[in-house]
N, C-alpha and C positions, 0 to 999 in steps of 0.2 A: 818372831813374827814380825812382819814387815808391812806396815800401813804405806803404801804408796799412793800420793793424792797428785792426779794429773788431770785437771778438767776446767773449763772456763767458769769464770764467775759470774754467775746469775744470783738472783736473791733467792734461790733454792739450795744453792752450795756456797752463799754464805755463811762462815762460820759452820761448814760441813763438820769440820772436825772439831767437835766442842766437849764439854762435859761428859756426855753419855759414853761418847766413842773412846775418850781417853780412859774411862773408868772401865770400860769393856777389854781393854788392852791390857797384854801380859805386862807383868812387870817389867820384863826384858825387852820389851816391843822398842821397835825401832820405825819412828815416824818421819817420812820424806816429804816434804814441799818444794817442788820446782815450779808449780803452776803460777798462782797468786796467791799473794801473802794473807788476802783477807778469807780465804779458806779455811785460816784456823784461828779460833778463839783463843787470843794469847793469854788472856784470864786462867782458862782452863788448862791451858799448855803450863801456865805458871804453876797452877796447883797439881798437875799430873806429875811434873818433874820433881816436885817437893815429896808427894806422896810416894812415888816409884823411883827412888835415886838410881836404880838399873837403867831404866829407859832412856833412850837416846832420841835426839830430834836433830834432822838436818833441816835447816831452813835456808834455800836459796833466795828466796823471796820474801819480804817483810809487809806487814801490814801498811806500815807507811816508812818511805825511803827518804834520806836516810833515818835509821833506826835512832830513834831517841837516846842518846847517851845515857841517861840517868834511869832506863827502863829497867825493872828488877826482872823481868823475864829473860833478858839477855843475859844478865848477870848470873841469873841461877843456871841457866843453860851452859854457858861458859865453863863455869865452876864445876857442872857435873859432868860435862862432855870430855874437855880436853883432856883429862887424865886417863879416861876410860877410851878415847880414840885414838889415842895418839899409837898405841902400840899396834893397834889394827891397820891405822894407814899406815905405818912404818913396814908391816908384813906385806900389805897389797903392794907398796912400792917396791920391795924386794923380789915378789912374785911377779909383778910386771917387768922388771929388768929382766928375768929370766925367762920370759915367755908364758909364764904357769897362770893357770886359772885363778883369778880374783876370789877372795873370799866375799861371800854375802852379794852376789851379783843378783840384781832383780832378773828375772828370767820371764819374760812376757806370755810364754805357753803356761803359767801356775796361776793366770786370772781366769 
């Protein structure tokens, strides 16, 4: 399952992805945020990543930048996702070089 967040930041979207949404996600969910860092409740994300080790997150934006070096969320996300995402990234690189479709592409017609 892919949860893709791309929306502006308003009071109604602040922490749009929090405890209830993360709880509703499958254990193997991939959550992507390329919009605004404050859409994600990082405390809830940290809890979800610990509770669901197969869950992946891609954060192109952070609630505050630069991200605090000692923040536990980043340490958990890096520990859990680097090992599991590296093979996928390498596979997609090989497919890209061969002109083949990439794995797990977001298709707007599915939303």
